[in-house]
N, CA, C and O atoms as a Tinker XYZ file with bonds, in Angstrom:
   444  protein
     1  N     65.805000  208.042000 -106.549000    73     2
     2  CA    65.646000  207.745000 -105.433000    64     1     3
     3  C     67.192000  206.463000 -105.170000    63     2     4     5
     4  O     66.936000  205.259000 -105.213000    81     3
     5  N     67.976000  206.714000 -105.038000    73     3     6
     6  CA    68.984000  205.727000 -104.304000    64     5     7
     7  C     68.638000  204.043000 -104.042000    63     6     8     9
     8  O     67.637000  203.600000 -103.479000    81     7
     9  N     69.347000  203.555000 -104.407000    73     7    10
    10  CA    69.520000  201.929000 -103.552000    64     9    11
    11  C     69.780000  202.143000 -102.055000    63    10    12    13
    12  O     70.799000  202.731000 -101.694000    81    11
    13  N     68.720000  201.597000 -101.023000    73    11    14
    14  CA    68.631000  201.684000 -100.044000    64    13    15
    15  C     67.856000  202.700000  -99.394000    63    14    16    17
    16  O     67.471000  202.551000  -98.234000    81    15
    17  N     67.642000  203.567000  -99.968000    73    15    18
    18  CA    67.110000  204.500000  -99.093000    64    17    19
    19  C     65.564000  204.637000  -98.713000    63    18    20    21
    20  O     65.105000  205.567000  -98.051000    81    19
    21  N     64.566000  203.178000  -99.422000    73    19    22
    22  CA    63.771000  202.732000  -98.851000    64    21    23
    23  C     63.430000  201.991000  -97.987000    63    22    24    25
    24  O     62.378000  201.691000  -97.422000    81    23
    25  N     65.120000  201.551000  -97.919000    73    23    26
    26  CA    65.193000  200.459000  -96.526000    64    25    27
    27  C     65.344000  201.113000  -95.277000    63    26    28    29
    28  O     65.134000  200.623000  -94.167000    81    27
    29  N     65.797000  202.477000  -95.599000    73    27    30
    30  CA    66.403000  203.138000  -94.233000    64    29    31
    31  C     65.026000  203.533000  -93.569000    63    30    32    33
    32  O     64.629000  203.344000  -92.419000    81    31
    33  N     64.370000  204.196000  -94.745000    73    31    34
    34  CA    62.915000  205.190000  -94.436000    64    33    35
    35  C     62.133000  203.473000  -93.970000    63    34    36    37
    36  O     61.590000  203.478000  -92.865000    81    35
    37  N     62.102000  202.607000  -94.472000    73    35    38
    38  CA    61.449000  202.102000  -93.722000    64    37    39
    39  C     61.667000  201.036000  -92.349000    63    38    40    41
    40  O     60.861000  200.223000  -91.894000    81    39
    41  N     62.653000  201.268000  -92.018000    73    39    42
    42  CA    63.933000  201.266000  -91.022000    64    41    43
    43  C     63.032000  202.472000  -89.529000    63    42    44    45
    44  O     62.617000  202.338000  -88.377000    81    43
    45  N     63.131000  203.331000  -90.362000    73    43    46
    46  CA    62.709000  204.495000  -89.680000    64    45    47
    47  C     60.987000  204.437000  -89.158000    63    46    48    49
    48  O     60.595000  204.842000  -88.064000    81    47
    49  N     60.191000  203.884000  -90.145000    73    47    50
    50  CA    59.041000  203.651000  -89.922000    64    49    51
    51  C     58.337000  202.422000  -88.805000    63    50    52    53
    52  O     57.292000  202.255000  -88.176000    81    51
    53  N     59.468000  201.822000  -89.002000    73    51    54
    54  CA    58.775000  200.259000  -88.452000    64    53    55
    55  C     59.686000  200.808000  -86.921000    63    54    56    57
    56  O     58.996000  200.632000  -85.917000    81    55
    57  N     60.774000  201.285000  -86.698000    73    55    58
    58  CA    60.746000  202.144000  -85.157000    64    57    59
    59  C     59.921000  202.723000  -84.219000    63    58    60    61
    60  O     59.764000  202.686000  -82.998000    81    59
    61  N     59.370000  203.358000  -85.329000    73    59    62
    62  CA    58.506000  204.436000  -84.702000    64    61    63
    63  C     56.850000  203.895000  -84.667000    63    62    64    65
    64  O     55.962000  204.441000  -84.012000    81    63
    65  N     56.717000  202.919000  -85.373000    73    63    66
    66  CA    55.378000  201.855000  -85.328000    64    65    67
    67  C     56.070000  201.034000  -84.013000    63    66    68    69
    68  O     55.538000  201.300000  -82.936000    81    67
    69  N     57.086000  200.160000  -83.978000    73    67    70
    70  CA    57.472000  199.838000  -82.869000    64    69    71
    71  C     57.472000  200.315000  -81.523000    63    70    72    73
    72  O     57.373000  199.584000  -80.537000    81    71
    73  N     57.585000  201.565000  -81.504000    73    71    74
    74  CA    57.187000  202.762000  -80.318000    64    73    75
    75  C     56.028000  202.872000  -79.710000    63    74    76    77
    76  O     55.789000  202.891000  -78.502000    81    75
    77  N     55.025000  202.973000  -80.991000    73    75    78
    78  CA    53.756000  203.061000  -80.439000    64    77    79
    79  C     53.164000  202.279000  -80.228000    63    78    80    81
    80  O     52.104000  202.624000  -79.706000    81    79
    81  N     53.334000  200.820000  -80.427000    73    79    82
    82  CA    52.938000  199.712000  -79.911000    64    81    83
    83  C     53.208000  198.864000  -79.178000    63    82    84    85
    84  O     52.756000  197.724000  -79.073000    81    83
    85  N     54.261000  199.595000  -78.419000    73    83    86
    86  CA    55.383000  199.108000  -77.138000    64    85    87
    87  C     54.758000  200.688000  -75.969000    63    86    88    89
    88  O     54.748000  200.820000  -74.745000    81    87
    89  N     54.455000  201.335000  -76.757000    73    87    90
    90  CA    53.437000  202.486000  -75.309000    64    89    91
    91  C     51.761000  201.811000  -75.171000    63    90    92    93
    92  O     51.234000  201.557000  -74.088000    81    91
    93  N     51.194000  201.633000  -76.338000    73    91    94
    94  CA    49.986000  201.188000  -76.050000    64    93    95
    95  C     49.772000  199.519000  -75.082000    63    94    96    97
    96  O     49.036000  199.358000  -74.108000    81    95
    97  N     50.509000  198.655000  -75.624000    73    95    98
    98  CA    50.729000  197.542000  -75.061000    64    97    99
    99  C     51.668000  196.863000  -74.254000    63    98   100   101
   100  O     51.457000  196.037000  -73.366000    81    99
   101  N     52.688000  197.300000  -74.662000    73    99   102
   102  CA    53.883000  196.341000  -74.274000    64   101   103
   103  C     54.437000  196.984000  -72.625000    63   102   104   105
   104  O     54.958000  196.368000  -71.694000    81   103
   105  N     54.058000  198.512000  -72.757000    73   103   106
   106  CA    54.637000  198.904000  -71.062000    64   105   107
   107  C     54.206000  198.592000  -69.960000    63   106   108   109
   108  O     54.837000  198.567000  -68.903000    81   107
   109  N     52.283000  198.143000  -70.273000    73   107   110
   110  CA    52.002000  197.696000  -69.355000    64   109   111
   111  C     52.025000  196.172000  -68.862000    63   110   112   113
   112  O     52.046000  195.838000  -67.677000    81   111
   113  N     52.021000  195.541000  -69.657000    73   111   114
   114  CA    52.626000  193.688000  -69.950000    64   113   115
   115  C     54.129000  193.784000  -69.551000    63   114   116   117
   116  O     54.616000  192.886000  -68.866000    81   115
   117  N     54.584000  194.428000  -69.798000    73   115   118
   118  CA    56.267000  194.251000  -69.517000    64   117   119
   119  C     56.319000  194.438000  -68.021000    63   118   120   121
   120  O     56.920000  193.497000  -67.503000    81   119
   121  N     55.985000  195.139000  -67.339000    73   119   122
   122  CA    55.781000  195.394000  -66.168000    64   121   123
   123  C     55.092000  194.806000  -65.474000    63   122   124   125
   124  O     55.538000  194.732000  -64.329000    81   123
   125  N     54.253000  194.372000  -65.617000    73   123   126
   126  CA    53.535000  192.715000  -65.226000    64   125   127
   127  C     53.962000  191.751000  -64.721000    63   126   128   129
   128  O     53.843000  191.143000  -63.657000    81   127
   129  N     54.836000  191.630000  -66.226000    73   127   130
   130  CA    55.337000  190.013000  -65.844000    64   129   131
   131  C     56.658000  190.216000  -65.123000    63   130   132   133
   132  O     57.186000  189.435000  -64.331000    81   131
   133  N     57.163000  191.559000  -65.588000    73   131   134
   134  CA    58.267000  191.086000  -64.671000    64   133   135
   135  C     58.245000  191.614000  -63.522000    63   134   136   137
   136  O     59.307000  191.609000  -62.900000    81   135
   137  N     56.868000  192.312000  -62.802000    73   135   138
   138  CA    56.666000  192.036000  -61.611000    64   137   139
   139  C     56.813000  190.795000  -60.858000    63   138   140   141
   140  O     57.720000  190.476000  -60.089000    81   139
   141  N     55.270000  189.837000  -61.377000    73   139   142
   142  CA    55.676000  188.355000  -61.326000    64   141   143
   143  C     56.647000  187.708000  -61.463000    63   142   144   145
   144  O     56.688000  186.606000  -60.915000    81   143
   145  N     57.536000  188.084000  -62.089000    73   143   146
   146  CA    58.543000  187.203000  -62.081000    64   145   147
   147  C     59.478000  187.543000  -60.731000    63   146   148   149
   148  O     60.056000  186.718000  -60.024000    81   147
   149  N     59.458000  188.952000  -60.586000    73   147   150
   150  CA    60.158000  189.181000  -59.329000    64   149   151
   151  C     59.636000  189.143000  -58.211000    63   150   152   153
   152  O     60.387000  189.109000  -57.236000    81   151
   153  N     58.447000  189.137000  -58.052000    73   151   154
   154  CA    57.511000  188.317000  -56.596000    64   153   155
   155  C     57.966000  186.989000  -56.670000    63   154   156   157
   156  O     58.495000  186.718000  -55.591000    81   155
   157  N     58.010000  185.915000  -57.542000    73   155   158
   158  CA    57.969000  184.892000  -57.655000    64   157   159
   159  C     59.908000  184.971000  -56.918000    63   158   160   161
   160  O     60.040000  184.771000  -55.711000    81   159
   161  N     60.566000  185.121000  -57.367000    73   159   162
   162  CA    61.959000  185.152000  -56.676000    64   161   163
   163  C     62.380000  185.947000  -55.471000    63   162   164   165
   164  O     63.457000  185.734000  -54.916000    81   163
   165  N     61.538000  186.853000  -55.073000    73   163   166
   166  CA    61.877000  187.610000  -53.831000    64   165   167
   167  C     61.166000  186.137000  -53.185000    63   166   168   169
   168  O     61.739000  185.712000  -52.182000    81   167
   169  N     60.050000  185.391000  -53.648000    73   167   170
   170  CA    59.306000  184.427000  -52.536000    64   169   171
   171  C     59.978000  183.242000  -52.361000    63   170   172   173
   172  O     59.833000  182.401000  -51.473000    81   171
   173  N     60.778000  183.262000  -53.360000    73   171   174
   174  CA    61.538000  181.612000  -53.202000    64   173   175
   175  C     63.315000  181.938000  -52.657000    63   174   176   177
   176  O     64.068000  180.995000  -52.413000    81   175
   177  N     63.805000  183.533000  -52.525000    73   175   178
   178  CA    64.251000  183.970000  -51.564000    64   177   179
   179  C     63.742000  184.480000  -50.083000    63   178   180   181
   180  O     64.316000  184.002000  -49.104000    81   179
   181  N     62.751000  185.374000  -49.900000    73   179   182
   182  CA    62.322000  185.462000  -48.548000    64   181   183
   183  C     61.174000  184.377000  -48.250000    63   182   184   185
   184  O     61.381000  183.814000  -47.175000    81   183
   185  N     60.351000  184.063000  -48.723000    73   183   186
   186  CA    59.489000  183.248000  -48.429000    64   185   187
   187  C     58.446000  183.618000  -49.037000    63   186   188   189
   188  O     58.459000  184.741000  -49.541000    81   187
   189  N     57.092000  182.668000  -49.178000    73   187   190
   190  CA    55.938000  183.004000  -50.181000    64   189   191
   191  C     55.517000  184.351000  -49.567000    63   190   192   193
   192  O     55.741000  185.446000  -50.083000    81   191
   193  N     54.969000  184.168000  -48.567000    73   191   194
   194  CA    54.501000  185.281000  -48.118000    64   193   195
   195  C     55.381000  186.712000  -48.274000    63   194   196   197
   196  O     55.975000  186.979000  -47.230000    81   195
   197  N     55.615000  187.804000  -49.489000    73   195   198
   198  CA    56.740000  188.258000  -49.823000    64   197   199
   199  C     56.223000  189.715000  -48.402000    63   198   200   201
   200  O     55.115000  190.221000  -48.224000    81   199
   201  N     57.823000  190.039000  -47.501000    73   199   202
   202  CA    56.987000  191.106000  -46.178000    64   201   203
   203  C     57.182000  192.474000  -47.258000    63   202   204   205
   204  O     57.493000  192.501000  -48.449000    81   203
   205  N     56.866000  193.535000  -46.322000    73   203   206
   206  CA    57.450000  194.870000  -46.589000    64   205   207
   207  C     58.647000  194.872000  -46.382000    63   206   208   209
   208  O     59.164000  195.935000  -46.723000    81   207
   209  N     59.483000  193.983000  -45.877000    73   207   210
   210  CA    61.419000  194.621000  -46.530000    64   209   211
   211  C     61.849000  195.120000  -47.716000    63   210   212   213
   212  O     61.521000  194.723000  -48.834000    81   211
   213  N     62.658000  196.080000  -47.417000    73   211   214
   214  CA    63.101000  196.795000  -48.337000    64   213   215
   215  C     63.918000  196.134000  -49.830000    63   214   216   217
   216  O     64.060000  196.701000  -50.913000    81   215
   217  N     64.465000  194.450000  -49.322000    73   215   218
   218  CA    65.605000  193.874000  -50.419000    64   217   219
   219  C     64.135000  193.088000  -51.148000    63   218   220   221
   220  O     64.216000  192.999000  -52.374000    81   219
   221  N     63.039000  192.615000  -50.623000    73   219   222
   222  CA    62.195000  192.172000  -51.701000    64   221   223
   223  C     61.411000  192.981000  -52.426000    63   222   224   225
   224  O     60.781000  192.614000  -53.418000    81   223
   225  N     61.422000  194.351000  -51.864000    73   223   226
   226  CA    60.844000  195.334000  -52.944000    64   225   227
   227  C     61.803000  195.542000  -53.999000    63   226   228   229
   228  O     61.623000  195.376000  -55.206000    81   227
   229  N     62.832000  195.921000  -53.408000    73   227   230
   230  CA    64.443000  196.453000  -54.508000    64   229   231
   231  C     64.129000  195.305000  -55.957000    63   230   232   233
   232  O     64.009000  195.711000  -57.113000    81   231
   233  N     64.035000  193.732000  -55.499000    73   231   234
   234  CA    64.372000  193.034000  -56.358000    64   233   235
   235  C     63.198000  192.777000  -57.249000    63   234   236   237
   236  O     63.377000  192.169000  -58.305000    81   235
   237  N     61.849000  193.252000  -56.855000    73   235   238
   238  CA    60.616000  193.102000  -57.857000    64   237   239
   239  C     61.017000  194.695000  -58.721000    63   238   240   241
   240  O     61.396000  194.807000  -59.886000    81   239
   241  N     60.852000  195.480000  -58.003000    73   239   242
   242  CA    61.271000  197.190000  -58.603000    64   241   243
   243  C     62.257000  196.625000  -59.534000    63   242   244   245
   244  O     61.828000  196.721000  -60.684000    81   243
   245  N     63.622000  195.975000  -59.468000    73   243   246
   246  CA    64.399000  195.661000  -60.402000    64   245   247
   247  C     63.778000  194.526000  -61.624000    63   246   248   249
   248  O     64.237000  194.441000  -62.763000    81   247
   249  N     62.994000  193.961000  -61.247000    73   247   250
   250  CA    62.323000  192.799000  -62.586000    64   249   251
   251  C     61.598000  193.248000  -63.193000    63   250   252   253
   252  O     61.222000  192.712000  -64.235000    81   251
   253  N     60.971000  194.804000  -62.613000    73   251   254
   254  CA    59.750000  195.630000  -63.154000    64   253   255
   255  C     60.282000  196.187000  -64.361000    63   254   256   257
   256  O     59.757000  196.362000  -65.460000    81   255
   257  N     61.504000  196.443000  -63.904000    73   255   258
   258  CA    62.648000  197.327000  -64.582000    64   257   259
   259  C     62.519000  196.495000  -66.129000    63   258   260   261
   260  O     62.206000  196.770000  -67.287000    81   259
   261  N     62.875000  195.570000  -65.506000    73   259   262
   262  CA    64.030000  194.069000  -66.734000    64   261   263
   263  C     62.733000  193.996000  -67.856000    63   262   264   265
   264  O     62.726000  193.801000  -69.071000    81   263
   265  N     61.931000  194.179000  -67.125000    73   263   266
   266  CA    60.599000  193.470000  -68.029000    64   265   267
   267  C     60.111000  194.896000  -69.056000    63   266   268   269
   268  O     60.061000  194.628000  -70.256000    81   267
   269  N     59.871000  195.888000  -68.790000    73   267   270
   270  CA    59.342000  196.426000  -69.578000    64   269   271
   271  C     60.555000  196.746000  -70.410000    63   270   272   273
   272  O     60.251000  196.552000  -71.587000    81   271
   273  N     62.106000  197.255000  -70.270000    73   271   274
   274  CA    63.043000  197.098000  -70.773000    64   273   275
   275  C     63.129000  196.202000  -71.762000    63   274   276   277
   276  O     63.470000  196.736000  -72.818000    81   275
   277  N     62.938000  194.938000  -71.841000    73   275   278
   278  CA    62.976000  193.267000  -72.552000    64   277   279
   279  C     61.647000  193.423000  -73.420000    63   278   280   281
   280  O     61.394000  192.504000  -74.198000    81   279
   281  N     60.856000  194.411000  -73.357000    73   279   282
   282  CA    59.559000  194.522000  -73.830000    64   281   283
   283  C     59.612000  195.978000  -74.577000    63   282   284   285
   284  O     58.728000  196.322000  -75.362000    81   283
   285  N     60.458000  196.593000  -74.334000    73   283   286
   286  CA    61.015000  197.871000  -75.083000    64   285   287
   287  C     61.914000  197.283000  -76.394000    63   286   288   289
   288  O     61.846000  197.521000  -77.600000    81   287
   289  N     62.614000  196.576000  -75.747000    73   287   290
   290  CA    63.606000  195.911000  -77.006000    64   289   291
   291  C     62.657000  195.062000  -78.220000    63   290   292   293
   292  O     62.532000  195.326000  -79.416000    81   291
   293  N     62.073000  193.982000  -77.428000    73   291   294
   294  CA    61.677000  193.306000  -78.207000    64   293   295
   295  C     60.505000  194.172000  -79.419000    63   294   296   297
   296  O     60.211000  193.683000  -80.510000    81   295
   297  N     60.107000  195.186000  -79.030000    73   295   298
   298  CA    58.561000  195.707000  -79.581000    64   297   299
   299  C     59.341000  196.642000  -80.936000    63   298   300   301
   300  O     59.170000  196.620000  -82.155000    81   299
   301  N     60.483000  197.632000  -79.799000    73   299   302
   302  CA    60.638000  198.333000  -81.053000    64   301   303
   303  C     62.088000  198.071000  -82.146000    63   302   304   305
   304  O     62.567000  198.783000  -83.028000    81   303
   305  N     62.474000  196.738000  -81.614000    73   303   306
   306  CA    63.558000  195.978000  -82.481000    64   305   307
   307  C     63.015000  195.314000  -83.384000    63   306   308   309
   308  O     63.537000  195.220000  -84.495000    81   307
   309  N     61.508000  194.550000  -82.977000    73   307   310
   310  CA    60.969000  194.213000  -84.130000    64   309   311
   311  C     60.048000  194.731000  -84.951000    63   310   312   313
   312  O     59.616000  194.095000  -85.912000    81   311
   313  N     59.710000  195.779000  -84.690000    73   311   314
   314  CA    59.517000  196.581000  -85.267000    64   313   315
   315  C     60.885000  197.273000  -86.621000    63   314   316   317
   316  O     60.918000  197.361000  -87.848000    81   315
   317  N     61.312000  197.433000  -86.097000    73   315   318
   318  CA    62.935000  198.241000  -86.681000    64   317   319
   319  C     62.730000  197.033000  -88.061000    63   318   320   321
   320  O     62.273000  197.283000  -89.176000    81   319
   321  N     63.293000  195.535000  -87.477000    73   319   322
   322  CA    63.129000  194.384000  -88.090000    64   321   323
   323  C     62.196000  194.535000  -89.464000    63   322   324   325
   324  O     62.612000  194.817000  -90.588000    81   323
   325  N     61.247000  194.352000  -89.187000    73   323   326
   326  CA    59.919000  194.430000  -90.255000    64   325   327
   327  C     59.828000  195.391000  -91.001000    63   326   328   329
   328  O     59.325000  195.235000  -92.114000    81   327
   329  N     60.397000  196.925000  -90.487000    73   327   330
   330  CA    60.208000  197.685000  -91.578000    64   329   331
   331  C     61.484000  197.987000  -92.427000    63   330   332   333
   332  O     61.578000  198.666000  -93.449000    81   331
   333  N     62.771000  197.065000  -91.491000    73   331   334
   334  CA    63.786000  197.525000  -93.022000    64   333   335
   335  C     63.591000  196.167000  -93.932000    63   334   336   337
   336  O     64.047000  196.227000  -95.074000    81   335
   337  N     63.056000  195.148000  -93.585000    73   335   338
   338  CA    62.978000  194.032000  -94.391000    64   337   339
   339  C     61.663000  194.489000  -95.332000    63   338   340   341
   340  O     61.688000  194.079000  -96.492000    81   339
   341  N     60.864000  195.060000  -95.046000    73   339   342
   342  CA    59.570000  195.513000  -95.908000    64   341   343
   343  C     60.665000  196.943000  -97.064000    63   342   344   345
   344  O     60.773000  197.066000  -98.284000    81   343
   345  N     61.139000  197.583000  -96.128000    73   343   346
   346  CA    61.660000  198.715000  -97.400000    64   345   347
   347  C     62.716000  197.780000  -98.289000    63   346   348   349
   348  O     62.828000  197.898000  -99.509000    81   347
   349  N     63.484000  196.821000  -97.471000    73   347   350
   350  CA    64.649000  195.882000  -98.567000    64   349   351
   351  C     63.315000  195.260000  -99.791000    63   350   352   353
   352  O     63.428000  195.661000 -100.950000    81   351
   353  N     62.295000  194.444000  -99.493000    73   351   354
   354  CA    61.652000  194.456000 -100.349000    64   353   355
   355  C     60.935000  195.896000 -101.514000    63   354   356   357
   356  O     61.180000  196.212000 -102.678000    81   355
   357  N     60.233000  196.308000 -100.726000    73   355   358
   358  CA    60.344000  197.150000 -101.542000    64   357   359
   359  C     61.049000  197.890000 -102.739000    63   358   360   361
   360  O     60.619000  198.564000 -103.675000    81   359
   361  N     62.078000  197.566000 -102.409000    73   359   362
   362  CA    63.519000  198.835000 -103.209000    64   361   363
   363  C     63.933000  197.338000 -104.037000    63   362   364   365
   364  O     64.514000  197.445000 -105.117000    81   363
   365  N     63.714000  196.387000 -103.664000    73   363   366
   366  CA    64.530000  195.462000 -104.253000    64   365   367
   367  C     63.225000  195.428000 -105.484000    63   366   368   369
   368  O     63.575000  195.500000 -106.662000    81   367
   369  N     62.117000  195.346000 -105.235000    73   367   370
   370  CA    60.881000  195.244000 -106.803000    64   369   371
   371  C     61.315000  196.261000 -107.229000    63   370   372   373
   372  O     62.051000  195.938000 -108.161000    81   371
   373  N     61.310000  197.768000 -107.071000    73   371   374
   374  CA    61.209000  198.784000 -107.547000    64   373   375
   375  C     62.265000  198.473000 -108.304000    63   374   376   377
   376  O     61.965000  198.479000 -109.498000    81   375
   377  N     63.634000  198.141000 -108.041000    73   375   378
   378  CA    65.175000  197.903000 -109.059000    64   377   379
   379  C     64.750000  197.106000 -109.913000    63   378   380   381
   380  O     64.855000  197.340000 -111.117000    81   379
   381  N     64.127000  195.887000 -109.368000    73   379   382
   382  CA    64.394000  194.966000 -110.174000    64   381   383
   383  C     63.339000  195.271000 -111.359000    63   382   384   385
   384  O     63.566000  194.538000 -112.322000    81   383
   385  N     61.983000  196.359000 -111.609000    73   383   386
   386  CA    61.258000  196.335000 -112.264000    64   385   387
   387  C     61.859000  197.686000 -113.424000    63   386   388   389
   388  O     61.519000  197.922000 -114.583000    81   387
   389  N     62.869000  198.384000 -112.521000    73   387   390
   390  CA    63.679000  199.317000 -113.290000    64   389   391
   391  C     64.874000  198.777000 -114.844000    63   390   392   393
   392  O     65.276000  199.229000 -115.917000    81   391
   393  N     65.025000  197.212000 -113.739000    73   391   394
   394  CA    66.127000  197.288000 -114.892000    64   393   395
   395  C     65.493000  196.211000 -115.445000    63   394   396   397
   396  O     66.438000  195.501000 -115.787000    81   395
   397  N     64.361000  195.574000 -115.785000    73   395   398
   398  CA    63.642000  195.009000 -116.690000    64   397   399
   399  C     63.356000  196.270000 -117.657000    63   398   400   401
   400  O     63.418000  196.241000 -118.886000    81   399
   401  N     63.015000  197.440000 -116.811000    73   399   402
   402  CA    62.456000  198.086000 -118.405000    64   401   403
   403  C     63.411000  198.246000 -119.033000    63   402   404   405
   404  O     63.341000  197.935000 -120.222000    81   403
   405  N     64.744000  198.818000 -118.479000    73   403   406
   406  CA    66.055000  198.723000 -119.180000    64   405   407
   407  C     66.327000  197.807000 -120.373000    63   406   408   409
   408  O     66.563000  198.257000 -121.494000    81   407
   409  N     66.285000  196.558000 -120.098000    73   407   410
   410  CA    66.424000  195.475000 -120.534000    64   409   411
   411  C     65.697000  195.087000 -121.593000    63   410   412   413
   412  O     66.117000  194.295000 -122.436000    81   411
   413  N     64.432000  195.684000 -121.616000    73   411   414
   414  CA    63.305000  195.889000 -122.850000    64   413   415
   415  C     63.378000  196.987000 -123.860000    63   414   416   417
   416  O     62.894000  196.884000 -124.987000    81   415
   417  N     63.899000  197.867000 -123.485000    73   415   418
   418  CA    64.603000  199.545000 -124.275000    64   417   419
   419  C     66.163000  198.605000 -124.911000    63   418   420   421
   420  O     66.380000  198.740000 -126.115000    81   419
   421  N     66.636000  198.183000 -124.525000    73   419   422
   422  CA    68.111000  197.560000 -125.181000    64   421   423
   423  C     67.643000  196.896000 -126.015000    63   422   424   425
   424  O     67.829000  197.248000 -127.181000    81   423
   425  N     66.755000  195.524000 -125.697000    73   423   426
   426  CA    66.159000  194.966000 -126.962000    64   425   427
   427  C     65.517000  195.217000 -127.947000    63   426   428   429
   428  O     65.625000  194.555000 -128.980000    81   427
   429  N     64.705000  196.249000 -127.810000    73   427   430
   430  CA    63.963000  197.267000 -129.010000    64   429   431
   431  C     65.066000  198.107000 -129.829000    63   430   432   433
   432  O     65.021000  198.234000 -131.052000    81   431
   433  N     65.760000  198.496000 -129.255000    73   431   434
   434  CA    66.949000  198.951000 -129.793000    64   433   435
   435  C     67.854000  198.158000 -130.618000    63   434   436   437
   436  O     68.115000  198.575000 -131.747000    81   435
   437  N     68.431000  196.925000 -130.143000    73   435   438
   438  CA    68.789000  195.816000 -130.925000    64   437   439
   439  C     67.862000  195.631000 -132.496000    63   438   440   441
   440  O     68.414000  195.998000 -133.533000    81   439
   441  N     66.966000  195.259000 -132.522000    73   439   442
   442  CA    65.969000  195.138000 -133.429000    64   441   443
   443  C     66.426000  195.842000 -134.216000    63   442   444
   444  O     65.834000  196.050000 -135.276000    81   443
């Protein structure tokens, strides 16, 4: 296998794992945290008991969407980085083992 192939596979595997973790935990928590931030912003602008007007609802909805997007970026991006790093470590270990074996063969030939 060529150098860097395992790192690429690790990247894809980490991205998939991050997407699964995002679907299981990040979607709900991202919308909840974004909604709370939106309620705080709308309460600061329009007063503490946020009414049923359109603009406070839009602020809360936009912040919920931003919270979900931020959680998705963190989960998927973090999973991709971890997978890529793990792939590079495995790739480096595999190629360093091959180089040590090649050096041992060359040393035996010279003796």
